[in-house]
C-alpha positions as CSV (number, residue, x, y, z in Angstrom):
1,M,14.0,-10.5,16.0
2,V,15.6,-12.2,13.5
3,H,14.0,-10.5,10.5
4,L,14.0,-6.9,12.3
5,Q,17.8,-7.5,12.3
6,A,17.5,-8.7,8.5
7,L,15.3,-5.5,7.3
8,L,17.3,-2.9,9.4
9,F,20.7,-5.0,7.8
10,S,19.0,-4.9,4.0
11,L,18.0,-1.0,4.6
12,G,21.7,-0.1,5.9
13,Q,23.1,-2.4,2.5
14,Q,20.9,0.2,0.5
15,L,22.2,3.2,2.8
16,R,25.8,2.7,1.4
17,T,25.3,2.7,-1.9
18,P,23.1,5.9,-1.8
19,F,23.7,6.9,-5.6
20,S,22.3,3.2,-6.8
21,S,19.8,2.6,-5.0
22,V,18.3,6.2,-5.8
23,L,18.5,5.9,-9.4
24,T,16.9,1.8,-8.8
25,I,14.1,3.1,-7.0
26,A,13.7,6.5,-9.2
27,V,12.9,4.2,-12.3
28,L,10.4,1.8,-10.1
29,S,8.9,4.8,-8.9
30,I,8.2,6.3,-12.7
31,S,6.9,2.8,-13.5
32,I,4.5,2.8,-10.7
33,A,3.4,6.0,-10.7
34,L,2.4,6.3,-14.6
35,S,-0.1,3.4,-13.7
36,G,-1.4,4.9,-10.9
37,L,-2.2,7.8,-12.7
38,F,-3.6,6.4,-16.0
39,Y,-6.0,4.7,-13.1
40,L,-7.0,8.0,-11.4
41,L,-7.5,9.4,-14.6
42,V,-9.7,6.8,-16.3
43,K,-11.4,6.9,-13.0
44,N,-12.4,10.8,-13.1
45,V,-13.1,10.4,-16.9
46,T,-15.6,7.5,-15.8
47,H,-17.0,9.6,-13.1
48,L,-17.5,12.0,-15.1
49,T,-19.8,10.1,-17.6
50,G,-21.6,8.5,-15.0
51,Q,-22.7,12.1,-14.0
52,L,-23.6,12.8,-17.5
53,E,-25.7,9.7,-17.5
54,T,-27.7,10.6,-14.4
55,S,-28.2,14.4,-15.7
56,N,-29.8,12.9,-18.9
57,Q,-32.1,16.2,-20.6
58,I,-34.4,16.3,-22.8
59,T,-34.8,19.7,-24.5
60,L,-38.1,20.3,-26.2
61,F,-38.2,23.3,-28.7
62,L,-41.6,24.6,-29.1
63,G,-42.9,26.0,-32.3
64,Q,-42.3,29.3,-33.5
65,H,-46.1,30.2,-33.0
66,V,-46.2,29.3,-29.7
67,S,-46.7,32.3,-27.3
68,E,-44.8,32.6,-23.5
69,Q,-48.3,31.9,-21.9
70,D,-48.9,28.8,-23.9
71,G,-45.3,27.4,-22.8
72,E,-46.0,28.5,-19.3
73,R,-48.7,25.9,-19.4
74,L,-46.9,23.4,-21.1
75,Q,-44.1,23.5,-18.5
76,R,-46.6,23.1,-15.8
77,Q,-48.4,20.0,-17.2
78,L,-45.2,18.4,-18.2
79,E,-43.9,19.0,-14.2
80,K,-47.5,16.6,-13.0
81,H,-46.1,13.8,-15.6
82,R,-44.9,10.4,-13.3
83,N,-41.4,10.3,-15.3
84,I,-40.7,13.6,-15.1
85,Q,-38.4,15.3,-12.3
86,A,-38.3,18.9,-13.2
87,T,-38.6,21.7,-16.1
88,R,-36.9,24.7,-16.8
89,L,-38.8,27.5,-19.7
90,I,-36.1,29.5,-21.0
91,T,-38.5,32.0,-23.4
92,K,-37.4,33.6,-26.9
93,A,-35.7,36.4,-24.8
94,E,-34.0,34.4,-22.4
95,G,-33.0,32.0,-25.2
96,L,-31.1,34.9,-27.1
97,K,-29.6,36.3,-24.2
98,E,-28.2,33.6,-23.3
99,F,-26.6,33.2,-26.8
100,E,-25.4,36.7,-27.2
101,S,-23.6,35.8,-24.1
102,Y,-21.9,32.5,-25.3
103,S,-21.5,33.0,-28.8
104,G,-19.8,36.3,-29.6
105,F,-22.1,37.5,-31.9
106,G,-24.1,40.1,-29.9
107,D,-23.9,43.0,-31.7
108,A,-24.6,40.9,-35.0
109,L,-27.8,40.0,-33.3
110,K,-28.5,43.8,-32.4
111,A,-29.3,44.0,-36.4
112,L,-31.6,41.5,-36.4
113,N,-35.5,42.9,-36.7
114,S,-36.9,39.7,-35.0
115,N,-36.0,36.7,-32.4
116,P,-35.4,33.9,-34.3
117,L,-35.1,31.7,-31.7
118,P,-38.1,29.6,-30.5
119,M,-39.0,29.1,-26.9
120,V,-37.3,26.1,-25.3
121,V,-38.5,23.4,-22.4
122,Q,-35.6,21.6,-20.6
123,V,-37.1,18.2,-19.3
124,F,-35.3,16.6,-16.7
125,P,-36.5,13.1,-16.2
126,R,-36.7,11.0,-12.7
127,L,-33.0,9.3,-11.9
128,S,-34.9,6.0,-11.8
129,L,-35.3,6.5,-15.6
130,T,-31.8,4.9,-16.5
131,T,-31.8,2.8,-19.4
132,Q,-31.7,4.1,-22.8
133,Q,-34.8,2.4,-23.4
134,Q,-36.6,4.0,-21.1
135,L,-35.5,7.9,-21.9
136,Q,-36.2,7.1,-25.6
137,Q,-40.2,5.9,-24.4
138,L,-40.3,9.1,-22.4
139,L,-38.7,11.2,-25.8
140,D,-41.1,9.4,-28.0
141,E,-44.0,10.4,-25.6
142,L,-43.0,14.3,-26.0
143,K,-42.5,14.4,-29.6
144,V,-46.4,14.0,-29.7
145,I,-47.1,17.3,-27.9
146,P,-48.8,19.8,-31.1
147,V,-46.9,22.5,-29.5
148,V,-43.6,20.9,-30.1
149,S,-41.6,21.8,-33.3
150,V,-38.5,19.4,-32.6
151,A,-37.4,17.1,-29.0
152,K,-33.9,16.3,-28.7
153,L,-32.5,13.5,-26.5
154,D,-28.7,13.5,-27.5
155,M,-26.9,11.0,-25.2
156,Q,-25.6,9.2,-28.4
157,W,-22.0,10.8,-28.0
158,V,-22.1,9.7,-24.0
159,Q,-22.6,6.2,-25.3
160,R,-19.2,6.2,-27.4
161,L,-17.2,8.4,-24.6
162,K,-18.3,5.4,-22.2
163,A,-17.2,2.7,-25.1
164,I,-13.9,4.7,-25.7
165,I,-13.6,4.7,-21.5
166,V,-14.4,0.7,-21.6
167,L,-11.4,0.4,-24.6
168,I,-8.7,2.9,-22.5
169,E,-9.3,0.5,-19.6
170,R,-8.1,-2.6,-21.0
171,G,-5.2,-0.4,-22.1
172,V,-4.3,0.7,-18.8
173,L,-4.7,-2.6,-17.5
174,V,-2.7,-4.3,-20.3
175,L,0.3,-1.1,-19.4
176,A,-0.2,-1.7,-16.1
177,S,0.7,-5.4,-16.3
178,I,3.7,-4.5,-18.5
179,L,5.2,-2.0,-16.1
180,A,4.4,-4.4,-13.3
181,F,6.6,-6.9,-15.3
182,A,9.3,-4.2,-15.8
183,V,9.1,-3.4,-11.9
184,I,10.0,-7.0,-11.1
185,F,12.4,-6.9,-13.6
186,I,14.2,-3.9,-12.5
187,T,14.1,-4.9,-8.7
188,G,15.9,-8.7,-10.3
189,N,18.3,-7.0,-11.6
190,T,19.6,-4.9,-8.7
191,I,19.2,-7.8,-6.0
192,R,21.4,-10.2,-8.8
193,L,24.1,-7.3,-8.9
194,E,24.3,-7.4,-5.4
195,L,23.9,-11.1,-5.0
196,Q,27.5,-10.7,-7.2
197,N,29.1,-8.3,-5.2
198,R,28.9,-10.3,-2.0
199,Q,29.4,-13.9,-3.6
200,Q,32.4,-14.3,-1.4
201,E,30.4,-13.4,1.5
202,V,27.7,-15.8,0.5
203,V,29.9,-19.1,-0.1
204,I,31.1,-18.3,3.4
205,A,27.8,-18.5,4.6
206,K,27.4,-22.4,3.2
207,L,30.5,-23.1,4.5
208,V,29.0,-22.6,7.5
209,G,25.9,-24.1,7.5
210,A,23.7,-21.2,6.6
211,T,20.5,-22.6,4.8
212,N,19.6,-20.4,1.5
213,G,16.4,-19.2,3.3
214,F,18.9,-17.3,5.7
215,I,20.6,-16.1,3.1
216,A,18.2,-15.3,1.4
217,R,16.3,-12.9,3.6
218,P,18.2,-9.8,3.6
219,F,18.0,-10.0,0.2
220,L,14.3,-10.1,-0.1
221,Y,13.8,-7.7,2.4
222,S,16.1,-5.4,0.2
223,G,13.3,-6.1,-2.4
224,F,10.5,-4.8,-0.2
225,W,12.6,-1.8,0.4
226,Y,13.4,-0.8,-3.4
227,G,9.5,-1.3,-3.9
228,F,8.2,0.2,-0.6
229,L,10.8,3.4,-1.4
230,A,9.2,3.5,-4.8
231,G,5.7,3.4,-3.8
232,I,6.0,6.5,-1.6
233,F,7.4,8.5,-4.1
234,A,5.2,7.0,-7.0
235,W,2.7,8.4,-4.7
236,L,4.3,11.5,-4.7
237,M,4.9,12.0,-7.9
238,I,1.0,11.1,-8.7
239,T,-0.5,13.2,-6.3
240,G,1.5,16.3,-7.4
241,L,0.7,15.6,-11.5
242,M,-3.2,15.7,-10.4
243,K,-2.5,18.5,-8.8
244,L,-1.1,20.2,-11.7
245,L,-3.8,18.8,-13.9
246,Q,-6.6,19.3,-11.3
247,P,-7.8,22.8,-13.1
248,P,-8.3,21.8,-16.5
249,I,-10.3,18.7,-15.3
250,E,-12.6,20.6,-12.7
251,H,-12.8,23.1,-16.0
252,L,-14.0,20.5,-18.2
253,T,-16.6,19.4,-15.5
254,R,-17.7,22.9,-15.1
255,L,-18.7,23.0,-18.8
256,Y,-20.9,19.8,-18.8
257,L,-22.1,19.2,-15.0
258,G,-21.6,22.4,-13.3
259,Y,-18.8,21.6,-11.3
260,Q,-17.1,18.1,-10.0
261,E,-13.9,17.6,-7.7
262,V,-11.4,15.8,-9.0
263,I,-10.6,12.2,-7.7
264,F,-7.2,11.9,-5.7
265,L,-5.8,8.8,-4.4
266,S,-8.0,7.4,-1.5
267,V,-6.8,6.1,1.6
268,M,-7.5,2.9,0.5
269,N,-6.0,3.5,-2.7
270,S,-2.8,4.8,-1.2
271,V,-2.3,1.4,1.2
272,I,-2.9,-0.9,-2.1
273,L,-0.5,1.1,-3.9
274,L,2.2,0.6,-1.6
275,A,1.0,-3.1,-0.9
276,V,0.9,-3.8,-4.4
277,S,4.5,-2.2,-5.3
278,S,6.3,-3.7,-2.1
279,L,5.2,-7.1,-3.2
280,L,6.4,-6.5,-6.7
281,G,9.6,-5.7,-5.2
282,V,10.0,-8.9,-2.6
283,V,8.4,-11.2,-5.9
284,G,11.5,-9.9,-8.0
285,A,14.4,-10.4,-5.4
286,W,12.9,-14.0,-4.7
287,G,12.7,-15.2,-8.4
288,V,16.7,-14.0,-8.9
289,L,17.2,-15.6,-5.1
290,V,15.4,-19.4,-6.5
291,T,18.1,-19.3,-9.2
292,Q,21.1,-17.7,-8.4
293,L,21.6,-18.8,-4.8
294,N,21.4,-22.9,-6.1
295,R,24.5,-21.7,-8.7
296,L,26.3,-20.3,-5.6
297,K,28.3,-23.7,-4.1
298,P,31.4,-23.7,-1.8
299,E,33.9,-25.2,-4.0
């Protein structure tokens, strides 16, 4: 009952100073939202690279002399391979049609006397082949097929992207730590100002025998309210910004995977966000109260 009274009393104190309270909550919510937004962006990109890695594809360019019947025969042989899940044969005519659609050189290609594009066999390895060594072994095996002119597995850029993402993840962790300290500092400074404004009230409470714990309770709940309300507004900001970023993110994933849903904050992530923001508010308030209350002594 005492804690409930302190909780409601601290909320009432903030409502009595709406301008300063809203300003503090706005600054805190921006700091928290930045951390959450960077986390979601990294999570979406990480999921994208994971999908790219599981969709490894080997492209076999057949020689110009290879007929369509030979290409179909090779496709049937490859589908029986133990490490190959599926294949797709792209004939010269299909390849030229796709090139005309995506390149924008349709009129120029019509002027050619013959089709310069080779037949292509797209090979999709089994999902059990997850390491680069296994894929490279399959690639080396396919290279030696007589009708294959060039065999290509271009996953090096994915590995580079993953290395960049690891670096970004470390950077986001550092940034989140800095912003967490900023939330603690801002909350602590706000509570310090509140304590100074109510200094006489605190001194009188000490004169009648109130302990530091009893006096600190409403201030700690004030820190909780600052963090909790900032977490709610941060969640709204993160969700709104992700909604704005959803179209370009989906467009990017369509180019590589066909389609991928944008990852938003889950229910568990949202609960963690509110819990962490509330905890940071309490820590900021507690850090100030530990030092300031001992200095305020009745004369």
